[in-house]
Structures are given as structure tokens and as C-alpha cells.
C-alpha angles and dihedrals in degrees: 000000000000090000091049091046090048091053092049092048092046091050092051092049091050090050091050093049091048092051091048092049089050091051092049091049091051092049091049090051091052091049092052090047092053093048092048089066089072103023108178089212088075088073091051089050090057090050091050091052091054092049091049092059098035119103108233145149131047091310094048091227136141127231093243093111094049109129111217092177104290098070135286110321097357108133105157105112094350096118090051090059096052140142096049140147118272118201093205092062098023088226140107107247136185126213094275098047090045092048092051089048089055093047089054100041100036104030099031098236121148113246094234087053096054095040096047089098105023093155129042123260130198107297093002125083123206118242090210091054090050094048093047091049090054092047093045092052088057088069095051109135091015121118118245107250115184104138091162092223098154114085091242092050091049088050093051093047090053091050088048091051092049091050090049093057101033116109113218148143129056093304094048089236133163133186087247093061089070101023105033101083140047124255101026125142137175112207103318095332118104113227108216122216100247093188090075128069092237096047094045090046094052088053100042103037096066100051132142089049139174111245111212092198091054099036089225144091114256125201123213092258090057092045093053094042089052092047089056091049091052090050087054092244120147102276112248122229118255110272091017114165088234092063091046090049091052091048090051092054092045096046090047089054091046093049111136097031117113124247117246103178146199090035132189124232139178 
């Protein structure tokens, strides 16, 4: 009788928790929807558009001839097809590494100069974040398309997959511990299952995103680097191949889902 009662009580508790979780998820969805009507990232997108066309740097040139994979100056859908292999660098590059490359080769900046403030700080916005927000918005409504068909893209996707599942650091943690199953949450934040197209798509299609808790727009590089920091892994350098490899794996998994950026996050 005790066992039966225990099962009944446990079942009731599980049902109650599930109902509560569903209610919390619904309220969070309503909260994000309300915030999206006035997404502060829209202002950064306008700034990025101005920076794209502005003549700057030692060569007094704009970025309008920057080739993000679809040809010089072609931005529509470019973000949704990155990372990809570029013959001129013989490397797989994401939007940020390619953007920095263009700032160096077209505008004459030194790499250490343009990456000195690759993310925003209180009272000082990042030009790179503004440009990435502008470029990302040009893929809004476009499907993610990173099939990783080139041998170098395939190699990077494999490395990214290895990083995703590799347990490391003092807590013996991996990306997959948080993002390898359905229905997980940390505090009030849902943890998507990034091993599925739907889960990876939900994560990837909304970056760059405005983070309410930080009061700033974050790019995908910043998000992944911070994830590794929180997992107590050695923090990768900005534009590290390991981050681009992880992006390649995740974008490949998310291929077919439709971009909705800039997003808005907790």
C-alpha cells in the first residue's frame, strides 16, 4: 500500500512540476515577445549599417566591397551561409573572422586594433558587434545553409562535434551535458537540445541577440566563449579556430531553419 501510495504521490508531483514548467515557459515566451517589439538591437543595427558604408582606416575605404561568401558587397543571406571556406585565406571563416579580415585588407586597420574591443563595455559599444548585427539582419527570413560540403568545412564540423561532446575542465563538463537532451533548464533559462535541427536552429537563428541581463548585443563568438568560461574550460581567444569549428558544427545541424535576428535573450 505504501509503495502504491508512493507511486501515486510521485506521479502527482511529477504532473505538478510539468504543469509548472509549462506555465513558466509560456510566461517567458510572452515576456520575450513583449520585449521584441522594442528590441534595442535595432539601434545597433542602424549603427552597423552606417559603419559598413563609412570610409575609415588608413586606406579611407568602406566595407562595401567585403566578400562574405556571395560576392563583394552582397549581404542578403550571407550570414545564414557562414561559416564557410574562403579560397583567398584557405580557411573556414565565420562572420566575425571574415569581417575582421575585410577591415584589415580593405580598410588598412591592424587586426589587434580592430579586435581590441570586440565586445561592448559599459558606456562603449563595439563596432564589430554593430556590424555583425547589421550583417545578420540581412539574413532575416533566410534559411540557414551550412552543408559543410568542402573538405575543410567537413574537417571543421568534425572538430566542432568533437569539442561539443568532449568533457574537460575541473568540472569534467561538456557542451552536451547541458545541450544534448530535451527538456533541460538552468534557473529560468531553457537549454535547447543542440543535437537536433530544431534545437540547434532555435539557438543559432536568433544570434546576434540583445541580452536583457547584460544590456548589450552579443554575437555568437561571445556567446560560445562565455559558455566555455562558465563550464570552467580554458577561455579561447577571440576568432579562435575552435570557436569557428563549433559554429560550423552547430550551423550544419541547424541547416534548414530560418533566421530571426537580431534576437532577444534573457
